[in-house]
C-alpha positions in Angstrom: 6.8 -41.6 26.5 4.2 -43.9 24.9 5.7 -46.9 26.7 5.3 -45.2 30.1 1.8 -44.1 29.4 0.9 -47.6 28.3 2.6 -49.1 31.4 0.5 -46.9 33.7 -2.6 -47.9 31.8 -1.7 -51.6 32.2 -1.1 -51.1 35.9 -4.5 -49.4 36.2 -6.2 -52.3 34.3 -4.4 -54.8 36.5 -5.6 -52.9 39.6 -9.2 -52.8 38.2 -9.1 -56.5 37.5 -7.7 -57.3 41.0 -10.3 -55.0 42.6 -13.1 -56.7 40.7 -11.8 -60.1 41.7 -11.5 -59.2 45.4 -15.0 -57.7 45.5 -16.5 -60.8 43.8 -14.9 -63.0 46.5 -16.5 -60.9 49.2 -19.8 -60.8 47.3 -19.7 -64.7 47.1 -19.3 -64.9 50.9 -22.1 -62.4 51.5 -24.5 -64.2 49.1 -24.0 -67.4 51.2 -24.9 -65.4 54.3 -28.0 -64.0 52.6 -29.0 -67.4 51.3 -28.8 -68.9 54.8 -30.9 -66.0 56.1 -33.6 -66.5 53.5 -33.6 -70.3 54.1 -34.1 -69.8 57.8 -36.4 -66.7 57.7 -33.9 -64.4 59.3 -34.8 -60.7 59.0 -32.6 -59.0 61.7 -29.3 -57.3 61.1 -26.5 -59.6 60.0 -22.8 -59.0 59.6 -21.9 -58.8 55.9 -18.3 -58.5 54.8 -17.1 -55.2 53.4 -16.9 -55.7 49.6 -14.0 -53.2 49.1 -11.1 -53.7 46.8 -8.7 -54.4 49.7 -7.9 -58.1 49.8 -7.0 -58.0 53.5 -10.1 -56.2 54.7 -11.9 -58.0 57.5 -14.5 -55.3 58.4 -18.2 -56.1 58.5 -21.3 -54.1 57.9 -24.6 -54.9 59.7 -27.5 -55.0 57.3 -30.9 -56.6 57.1 -30.7 -59.4 54.5 -33.4 -57.7 52.4 -31.3 -54.6 52.2 -28.2 -56.5 51.1 -30.3 -58.3 48.5 -31.5 -55.0 47.1 -27.9 -53.8 46.7 -26.5 -57.0 45.4 -29.2 -57.4 42.8 -27.2 -54.8 40.8 -24.2 -56.7 39.4 -21.8 -53.7 39.6 -22.9 -52.4 43.0 -21.1 -53.3 46.2 -21.5 -52.4 49.9 -18.3 -51.0 51.6 -17.3 -49.4 54.9 -17.0 -45.6 54.6 -13.4 -44.8 53.7 -13.0 -48.0 51.7 -14.3 -46.6 48.4 -11.8 -46.4 45.6 -12.6 -43.4 43.4 -10.4 -44.7 40.5 -12.7 -47.7 39.9 -16.1 -46.8 41.5 -18.5 -44.1 42.3 -20.5 -43.8 45.5 -24.2 -44.1 44.6 -25.7 -44.3 48.2 -24.3 -43.0 51.4 -25.5 -44.3 54.8 -24.1 -43.8 58.3 -22.6 -47.3 58.5 -21.9 -48.1 54.9 -21.7 -46.9 51.3 -23.0 -48.4 48.1 -20.5 -48.1 45.3 -20.9 -48.8 41.6 -18.0 -49.9 39.5 -16.9 -47.8 36.6 -14.6 -48.1 33.6 -12.4 -51.2 33.3 -13.5 -52.6 36.7 -17.1 -52.5 35.6 -16.2 -54.1 32.2 -14.3 -56.9 34.1 -17.3 -57.7 36.2 -19.7 -57.7 33.3 -17.3 -59.8 31.2 -16.0 -62.3 33.8 -18.6 -62.5 36.6 -22.1 -62.5 35.1 -24.7 -63.7 37.6 -28.3 -64.5 36.8 -29.7 -62.8 40.0 -28.5 -59.4 39.0 -30.8 -56.9 37.4 -28.0 -54.9 35.7 
C-alpha cells in the first residue's frame, strides 16, 4: 500500500513539474510579446498565449499589454482560457469573460519558486 501511495504522489509531482514547465514556456513567449509592445508603445489588445498546463494548447487571449504585465508581475500567476484551469495545481484568483488568472499551489508553486525565479516578479 505504501508503494502505491508513493507512486501516485510521484506521478502528481511529475505532473506539477511538467505543468510548471509548460506554463513557463508560454510565459516566456508572452513576455517577448509584452516587451515588443512596450518598446513600440503599443497599448491596444494583443494576442497572448494561454499559459495553461497543456503543452499542445494553441489558444490565445487578447489583453492590453499593461494588463498582462500586471498579471505576470506575480511569479505564480498565469493567464488561461476558461476551462483550461487545473484545480490539482492551481486556484482561480480572478475571473473575466475571456480569461482566468490562476495561481499555482502546492508542488507546482514550489517548482516555479525553486526553478524559475525571475527578477520582474513581485511574489
